[in-house]
N, C-alpha and C positions, 0 to 999 in steps of 0.2 A: 153040343146040345143047346138048343134055343132056350131063351128066357120067355116067361109069360109076361104079358103086359096087363096090368090092372089099373084102370082109371078110377080114381076116387070120385065120390059124388060131388065134392067141392070142385074138382077139376072139370067134371062134366058141366056143372053149373056155370063155372067161369067161361068155358068154351061156348056154351049156349048164349050167354050174354054178349060175348065178343062177336060171334057171328051174327047175332041179331042186330047189334049196333052197326056193324059194317054193312049188312044187307039192307036194313030198314032206315037207319038214321043217316048213313052216308050214301044210301041208294046205290050200293054197289054189290049186288049178289054174286057177281063174277069173282070179285076179290075175296068174298067170304068162302066161296067154293074153293078157290085157289089156296087159301089158308088151310082149309080142312084137308085138302090133298097133300099139302106139304107136311102137315102134322101126321097124317097117315104114313107118309114115307119115313118120317122120323121114327114112328113106332116100329116100323118094319126093321129099320137099322138097329134100334135098341134091342130087338129080339136076339140079334147075333153079336152086337157090340155095345153092351150096356154102359161101358165106361168111356165111350167115345167123347162125351162132353165133360167139361171141366167141373170140378167141385165148386160150390158157391164160395164167393170171396169172403162173405161174412163168417167169422170164426164160429159163432153159435151154430149156424146152419151147416158149415163144413164139418164140425164135430158130430153132428147128427147124421152125417153121410149124405147130405143133400147135394145134388148136382143140378146144373141148369143148362138148358139148351135155348139158344136164341133162334127163334123161328120168325122170320120176317120182322115185324115190329113188336113181337111178343116174346115173353120168357116163360118157358115151361120148367117147372121145378119137379124133380123126381128123386127117388132113392132106390137103391138096389138091395134086395134081400137075397144074398147069396145062398143061404141055406134053403130057401124056397124056390130059387131060380126064377125070381119074379122081380120085375121093374114096376114100382108103384108111381104112377103119374099123380102128383099131389095137387098142383095148382097151375093156372095160367095167369099171367099178368101182362098188362101193357108195359112196354119197355121203359117208359118214363116214370112208372110208379116205383116207389121205394119198396119193392117186394119183400126185402129182408125184414121190414118192420110189420108187414102184414101177415107173415107166417107165424 
């Protein structure tokens, strides 16, 4: 049985900012589209294999059940609600950010 994917408003906002930056500031709409395609593929994989990515290294986040996927230069943080069969996409961060402190 597949899991549902639920993207939080914060994650959608993060992703909109990231793709706008890549497309407009870096003048590379192709890279922005490629990132979105890769994220979509990640979502599809999570529907059937939600535990495929590692738990966060930070003990506080790990204790909350947070996992992280590295997607190109970005980190996607998510958690799994087994009882709901849902994967919650929580945030996206640039890889060089100290995302543990921002959550």
